[in-house]
MMTF fields as JSON, N, C-alpha, C and O atoms, coordinates in Angstrom:
{
  "mmtfVersion": "1.0.0",
  "mmtfProducer": "UNKNOWN",
  "numBonds": 287,
  "numAtoms": 288,
  "numGroups": 72,
  "numChains": 1,
  "numModels": 1,
  "chainsPerModel": [1],
  "groupsPerChain": [72],
  "chainIdList": ["A"],
  "bondAtomList": [4, 2, 8, 6, 12, 10, 16, 14, 20, 18, 24, 22, 28, 26, 32, 30, 36, 34, 40, 38, 44, 42, 48, 46, 52, 50, 56, 54, 60, 58, 64, 62, 68, 66, 72, 70, 76, 74, 80, 78, 84, 82, 88, 86, 92, 90, 96, 94, 100, 98, 104, 102, 108, 106, 112, 110, 116, 114, 120, 118, 124, 122, 128, 126, 132, 130, 136, 134, 140, 138, 144, 142, 148, 146, 152, 150, 156, 154, 160, 158, 164, 162, 168, 166, 172, 170, 176, 174, 180, 178, 184, 182, 188, 186, 192, 190, 196, 194, 200, 198, 204, 202, 208, 206, 212, 210, 216, 214, 220, 218, 224, 222, 228, 226, 232, 230, 236, 234, 240, 238, 244, 242, 248, 246, 252, 250, 256, 254, 260, 258, 264, 262, 268, 266, 272, 270, 276, 274, 280, 278, 284, 282],
  "bondOrderList": [1, 1, 1, 1, 1, 1, 1, 1, 1, 1, 1, 1, 1, 1, 1, 1, 1, 1, 1, 1, 1, 1, 1, 1, 1, 1, 1, 1, 1, 1, 1, 1, 1, 1, 1, 1, 1, 1, 1, 1, 1, 1, 1, 1, 1, 1, 1, 1, 1, 1, 1, 1, 1, 1, 1, 1, 1, 1, 1, 1, 1, 1, 1, 1, 1, 1, 1, 1, 1, 1, 1],
  "groupList": [{"groupName": "UNK", "atomNameList": ["N", "CA", "C", "O"], "elementList": ["N", "C", "C", "O"], "formalChargeList": [0, 0, 0, 0], "bondAtomList": [1, 0, 2, 1, 3, 2], "bondOrderList": [1, 1, 2], "singleLetterCode": "X", "chemCompType": "L-PEPTIDE LINKING"}],
  "groupTypeList": [0, 0, 0, 0, 0, 0, 0, 0, 0, 0, 0, 0, 0, 0, 0, 0, 0, 0, 0, 0, 0, 0, 0, 0, 0, 0, 0, 0, 0, 0, 0, 0, 0, 0, 0, 0, 0, 0, 0, 0, 0, 0, 0, 0, 0, 0, 0, 0, 0, 0, 0, 0, 0, 0, 0, 0, 0, 0, 0, 0, 0, 0, 0, 0, 0, 0, 0, 0, 0, 0, 0, 0],
  "groupIdList": [1, 2, 3, 4, 5, 6, 7, 8, 9, 10, 11, 12, 13, 14, 15, 16, 17, 18, 19, 20, 21, 22, 23, 24, 25, 26, 27, 28, 29, 30, 31, 32, 33, 34, 35, 36, 37, 38, 39, 40, 41, 42, 43, 44, 45, 46, 47, 48, 49, 50, 51, 52, 53, 54, 55, 56, 57, 58, 59, 60, 61, 62, 63, 64, 65, 66, 67, 68, 69, 70, 71, 72],
  "secStructList": [7, 2, 2, 2, 2, 2, 2, 2, 2, 2, 2, 2, 2, 2, 2, 2, 2, 2, 2, 2, 2, 2, 2, 2, 2, 2, 2, 2, 2, 2, 2, 2, 2, 2, 2, 2, 2, 2, 2, 2, 2, 2, 2, 2, 2, 2, 2, 2, 2, 2, 2, 2, 2, 2, 2, 2, 2, 2, 2, 2, 2, 2, 1, 7, 4, 4, 4, 4, 6, 1, 7, 7],
  "xCoordList": [226.805, 225.426, 224.442, 223.529, 224.656, 223.769, 223.869, 222.871, 225.062, 225.262, 224.509, 223.894, 224.545, 223.846, 222.336, 221.65, 221.829, 220.391, 220.018, 218.972, 220.869, 220.603, 220.585, 219.743, 221.509, 221.56, 220.297, 219.684, 219.913, 218.702, 217.46, 216.563, 217.423, 216.301, 216.233, 215.153, 217.372, 217.441, 216.984, 216.246, 217.427, 217.011, 215.502, 214.832, 214.97, 213.533, 212.754, 211.763, 213.198, 212.511, 212.52, 211.513, 213.656, 213.761, 212.775, 212.06, 212.738, 211.83, 210.371, 209.559, 210.042, 208.663, 208.283, 207.149, 209.222, 208.968, 208.744, 207.858, 209.538, 209.372, 207.999, 207.32, 207.599, 206.285, 205.172, 204.201, 205.312, 204.312, 204.195, 203.086, 205.31, 205.288, 204.667, 203.907, 204.987, 204.412, 202.893, 202.141, 202.455, 201.02, 200.282, 199.186, 200.868, 200.232, 200.12, 199.113, 201.134, 201.084, 199.971, 199.22, 199.866, 198.802, 197.431, 196.532, 197.268, 195.984, 195.643, 194.49, 196.643, 196.396, 195.974, 195.064, 196.641, 196.283, 194.857, 194.09, 194.507, 193.16, 192.126, 191.068, 192.419, 191.483, 191.275, 190.152, 192.349, 192.248, 191.381, 190.517, 191.618, 190.819, 189.36, 188.459, 189.125, 187.749, 187.026, 185.859, 187.714, 187.096, 186.728, 185.676, 187.58, 187.27, 186.051, 185.199, 185.965, 184.813, 183.539, 182.522, 183.576, 182.387, 181.944, 180.748, 182.904, 182.557, 181.855, 180.855, 182.37, 181.718, 180.326, 179.383, 180.193, 178.876, 177.886, 176.731, 178.332, 177.45, 177.012, 175.847, 177.944, 177.602, 176.594, 175.626, 176.817, 175.895, 174.51, 173.5, 174.462, 173.17, 172.454, 171.249, 173.196, 172.591, 172.018, 170.889, 172.797, 172.349, 171.117, 170.152, 171.146, 170.002, 168.762, 167.663, 168.935, 167.81, 167.234, 166.015, 168.1, 167.64, 166.896, 165.857, 167.42, 166.759, 165.37, 164.409, 165.277, 163.984, 163.005, 161.843, 163.478, 162.61, 162.169, 161.013, 163.083, 162.731, 161.688, 160.766, 161.823, 160.861, 159.482, 158.478, 159.425, 158.144, 157.54, 156.343, 158.381, 157.881, 157.335, 156.294, 158.022, 157.549, 156.233, 155.333, 156.114, 154.892, 153.723, 152.624, 153.972, 152.914, 152.508, 151.32, 153.467, 153.161, 152.389, 151.534, 152.672, 152.042, 150.753, 150.1, 150.386, 149.152, 148.062, 148.247, 146.937, 145.842, 145.362, 145.287, 145.045, 144.659, 143.427, 143.355, 142.469, 141.211, 141.336, 140.422, 142.431, 142.572, 142.802, 142.553, 143.275, 143.504, 142.174, 142.077, 141.161, 139.896, 138.772, 137.633, 139.052, 137.987, 137.652, 138.498, 136.42, 135.98, 136.563, 136.492, 137.128, 137.718, 136.82, 137.155],
  "yCoordList": [77.199, 76.998, 77.813, 78.455, 77.766, 78.523, 80.024, 80.744, 80.473, 81.891, 82.289, 83.355, 81.468, 81.751, 81.81, 82.654, 80.927, 80.926, 82.198, 82.791, 82.622, 83.862, 85.062, 85.95, 85.084, 86.188, 86.191, 87.24, 85.047, 84.946, 85.337, 86.008, 84.911, 85.263, 86.775, 87.367, 87.378, 88.824, 89.554, 90.536, 89.068, 89.659, 89.52, 90.463, 88.347, 88.107, 89.063, 89.651, 89.221, 90.145, 91.567, 92.272, 91.981, 93.318, 93.483, 94.482, 92.509, 92.589, 92.594, 93.345, 91.755, 91.718, 93.048, 93.507, 93.661, 94.963, 96.011, 96.856, 95.961, 96.897, 96.728, 97.714, 95.496, 95.217, 95.707, 96.308, 95.45, 95.894, 97.413, 97.945, 98.108, 99.578, 100.118, 101.086, 99.498, 99.916, 99.72, 100.596, 98.555, 98.259, 99.219, 99.677, 99.52, 100.447, 101.85, 102.53, 102.275, 103.585, 103.61, 104.582, 102.54, 102.466, 102.509, 103.206, 101.776, 101.768, 103.155, 103.583, 103.855, 105.214, 106.143, 106.957, 106.014, 106.847, 106.558, 107.48, 105.287, 104.898, 105.401, 105.89, 105.285, 105.76, 107.266, 107.756, 107.984, 109.437, 109.805, 110.677, 109.139, 109.411, 109.028, 109.745, 107.901, 107.467, 108.481, 108.794, 108.992, 109.993, 111.246, 111.835, 111.664, 112.834, 112.58, 113.455, 111.388, 111.039, 111.032, 111.578, 110.421, 110.365, 111.76, 112.033, 112.635, 114.009, 114.704, 115.392, 114.53, 115.136, 114.558, 115.294, 113.247, 112.626, 113.172, 113.442, 113.333, 113.897, 115.305, 115.665, 116.096, 117.455, 117.427, 118.188, 116.551, 116.458, 116.005, 116.52, 115.055, 114.578, 115.71, 115.899, 116.457, 117.58, 118.607, 119.068, 118.96, 119.971, 119.47, 120.214, 118.221, 117.67, 117.61, 117.947, 117.187, 117.1, 118.482, 118.654, 119.462, 120.832, 121.39, 122.032, 121.151, 121.641, 121.021, 121.705, 119.738, 119.057, 119.594, 119.862, 119.746, 120.273, 121.701, 122.06, 122.506, 123.889, 123.915, 124.73, 123.038, 122.986, 122.586, 123.179, 121.595, 121.153, 122.272, 122.547, 122.91, 124.008, 125.154, 125.725, 125.49, 126.552, 126.161, 126.992, 124.913, 124.447, 124.526, 124.948, 124.116, 124.151, 125.591, 125.878, 126.489, 127.894, 128.551, 129.402, 128.175, 128.814, 128.133, 128.59, 127.073, 126.377, 126.805, 126.684, 127.3, 127.691, 126.49, 125.37, 126.74, 125.687, 124.931, 123.712, 125.626, 124.974, 124.028, 123.239, 124.081, 123.16, 121.732, 120.78, 121.582, 120.237, 119.56, 118.333, 120.371, 119.805, 119.957, 119.597, 120.471, 120.639, 119.294, 118.404, 119.167, 117.924, 117.838, 118.792, 116.712, 116.553, 115.763, 115.531],
  "zCoordList": [81.878, 81.434, 82.282, 81.762, 83.609, 84.495, 84.222, 84.271, 83.94, 83.65, 82.382, 82.346, 81.36, 80.104, 80.332, 79.755, 81.159, 81.467, 82.221, 81.958, 83.16, 83.895, 82.959, 83.092, 82.019, 81.058, 80.194, 79.997, 79.688, 78.863, 79.662, 79.151, 80.907, 81.777, 81.979, 81.955, 82.173, 82.346, 81.077, 81.148, 79.931, 78.651, 78.474, 78.053, 78.795, 78.686, 79.585, 79.153, 80.835, 81.747, 81.201, 81.271, 80.66, 80.093, 78.939, 78.868, 78.044, 76.896, 77.328, 76.787, 78.301, 78.801, 79.455, 79.316, 80.161, 80.76, 79.679, 79.806, 78.624, 77.515, 76.86, 76.571, 76.631, 76.032, 76.954, 76.494, 78.255, 79.232, 79.215, 79.19, 79.228, 79.221, 77.94, 77.974, 76.818, 75.534, 75.546, 75.12, 76.042, 76.081, 77.017, 76.694, 78.157, 79.091, 78.491, 78.687, 77.773, 77.118, 76.073, 75.983, 75.282, 74.278, 74.945, 74.474, 76.029, 76.733, 77.285, 77.221, 77.827, 78.328, 77.187, 77.343, 76.047, 74.89, 74.433, 74.153, 74.359, 73.933, 74.936, 74.54, 76.225, 77.25, 77.133, 77.247, 76.907, 76.76, 75.55, 75.641, 74.431, 73.228, 73.438, 73.004, 74.102, 74.371, 75.255, 75.017, 76.271, 77.142, 76.373, 76.619, 75.442, 74.62, 73.747, 73.598, 73.169, 72.327, 73.158, 72.73, 74.345, 75.189, 75.619, 75.714, 75.876, 76.243, 75.086, 75.291, 73.868, 72.7, 72.498, 72.206, 72.65, 72.491, 73.517, 73.186, 74.753, 75.773, 75.387, 75.554, 74.872, 74.441, 73.302, 73.305, 72.331, 71.189, 71.635, 71.154, 72.541, 73.048, 73.776, 73.608, 74.582, 75.305, 74.327, 74.495, 73.311, 72.336, 71.579, 71.403, 71.136, 70.397, 71.279, 70.837, 72.504, 73.431, 73.716, 73.748, 73.921, 74.181, 72.969, 73.121, 71.773, 70.563, 70.418, 70.067, 70.688, 70.582, 71.633, 71.329, 72.85, 73.912, 73.61, 73.837, 73.103, 72.748, 71.633, 71.67, 70.647, 69.545, 70.059, 69.663, 70.93, 71.49, 72.335, 72.256, 73.141, 73.986, 73.13, 73.455, 72.054, 71.17, 70.509, 70.381, 70.092, 69.46, 70.447, 70.089, 71.686, 72.701, 72.996, 73.142, 73.086, 73.363, 72.22, 72.465, 71.001, 69.847, 69.412, 68.474, 70.065, 69.721, 70.702, 71.913, 70.203, 71.102, 71.914, 71.408, 73.162, 74.085, 73.611, 73.765, 73.044, 72.697, 71.491, 71.253, 70.727, 69.604, 70.08, 69.34, 71.31, 71.833, 72.182, 72.2, 72.456, 72.915, 71.904, 72.202, 70.74, 69.747, 69.113, 69.024, 68.682, 68.057, 66.663, 65.887, 66.356, 65.02, 64.125, 62.963]
}
């Protein structure tokens, strides 16, 4: 009886180790994909922010200074 319990315990440990390794691999894959997504998002935010800043800067440069202070 004790031998059977030891065998079952050993099988259980093996299965739990397999599940743990599978879960860790999945988590690493998800982390890698998430990092790639965050990098792309950072790039997109940078590009959008730069485009907006460039548009505002161009508008300010092309607008005569006295139009800001003229009576409306």
